[in-house]
N, C-alpha and C positions, 0 to 999 in steps of 0.2 A: 483738671478734676482733682488731682492730689492736693492742690492748693485749696480747693473748696472744702475738702474733707478736713484739712488742717484748720481752716477758719471756723468751721462748724464746731469742731472739738474745742478750740480755744474759746469760742463764744459760750459754749455750754459750761466750761469750767469757770469762766468769768461770771456768768449769770449765777451759778451756784455759790460762788464766793460772796456775792452781794445779796442774793434773794432767797436762799434756802434756809432750812432749819439750822444748818450749821453756822449761819451768820450770827452776828451780834445784834440783829434787829434792824438792819439797814432799811431805809425807805426807798431804795432804788426800784425803778420800774422793772417788772419781770421781763424776761426775754420771751418773745413770741417767735417761734421758728417754724417754717414750713417743714413738714415731715411726710414720709410716704410709707407705704406698706399696708397690708391688710390688718384690720383690727382683729386680734385673736378672739375666738369665741369666749364669751363670758357666760358662765352658767354655774349653778350651785345654790347653796342655801344663802339666804340674805341675812343680814344682821338681826332682823326682827323675826326670823323663823320661817319666812316664806321661801319661794324658789324663784330664780331667774333663769331663763333660757334664751338662746338666740332668737327664738320666735317672738319674744317679748319686745325686741327692739329692731327686728329686721325691717329694712326700708326706712328707718328713721335716722336723723342726725343724732349722733351720740356725743355727750360730754362726759368724759371719764375723769374723775378726780381722785388722785392718790393723796392720802393724808393720814394723820394719826392725831388723836386728841391731845397727845403730849407735845405736839409741835406748835410753838407759838405762832409762826407765820401761817400755819394751816388754820389756826383759830381766827387769825386776823382776816383771812380771806373769806370767811363764812358769810358775812353780810353781803358781800358782792355776789357770791354764789347764789344766795337766797334771792336777791333782787333780779339777777339775770335768769334764774330758774323760773321765777314768777312770770317774767316776760316771755320766755321761750316755751314754757310748758304748754300753753294753749296752741302753739304752732306745731306741736307733736315732737318736739326735741326731747330725747330721753337722756336724763342725767343718771349716772351710776357712780356711787362713791366706792372707793376701794380702800379699805383699812389696811394700810401698809404696816407689816409687822416683820420682826426679825432684826438682827443686829442689835442696836440699842433701843429699838421701838417695841414697846410692849403690845401684847395681844389683849387689849382692853376693850372687849366687845361691849360690855355694859357702859363703859365710859363713852364710847363712840355713839351708841344708841341714845344715851342721855343727852349728850352734847348736840347731836343732830335734832333731837326733839326740842331742846331748849332754843335752838336756832330756827325752829320752824321748817325744817327740811325733812320731807317724808319720801324722797325718792329712794329707790333701793340701794342698798350697800352690801358689799361682800367683803370677806376677809381674804387677803392674798396670802394664804397659809405659808407657802414655801417660796414666795416671791416670784412664782412662775409668770404671773401676769406682768409684773414689773420688769422682769427680764425680757419677756416677749415684746414689750412696748419700748424697751430701752430707756426707761426713766433713770436718771442719774441720782435722784434723791427726792425729797418731798419739801413743800407741796409741788406737785406737777399736775397739770390738767391737759388732757388730750381731747381734741375735737376730731371726730370722724364723720365723713359724709354719709349720705343715705345708702350708698352702695357698699359701705363697710370699709372704706379706705381712710386711713389716718391722714389728716391734712395739716393739723396745727398742734404744736406742743407749747404750753406756757410753763416756763420754769420760774418758780417762785409764785407768790400769791396773785390770784386773779384780781384785777381792778374792776370797779363798777362799770358796766356796759361793755366790757371787753369781749365777753362771750357773744353778746348780741351782735357786735360788729363782725366777729369771725364767722358766725352762722350766716349773717347777711352776705358776706363775701362768698360763702359756699353757694348760696342760691343765685348769686350774680354770675358765678363762673360755671354753673352746671349746664 
């Protein structure tokens, strides 16, 4: 067990070194890791002034994306997110974007809204004001995407940018293993 923990920690740091915003723009594939635990409740005001509550996504597969418009790898993954969202939305999969702020990442709500609109993404987004959602889901940086099953259990974490079709494959694995 201890060896497994060490390997997961090593893999996480290796992935961040090659695929996150702190990188110099590597084209390395992101790391997809199985994870576990309950997805924390996501509720509050959305970036566009609406509200989101757990009732909005209860019983649905959730794709939770942590990003910031100032993060180049986050911007680079947007076309893949848009494509996979278009394919998964009719199946009832709920995407939620999380504007990651704090540290060196600015709270640029207008920039996030404008960028999502430019990219054709209209799924709800929230601001993680004090990084409580980031801490509860144990994300090590951005971009990170979490896939949770319909019972609210986190199943996969993608470190680094999402590749086209990747989320479709992960969601399909969920339906094959449920």
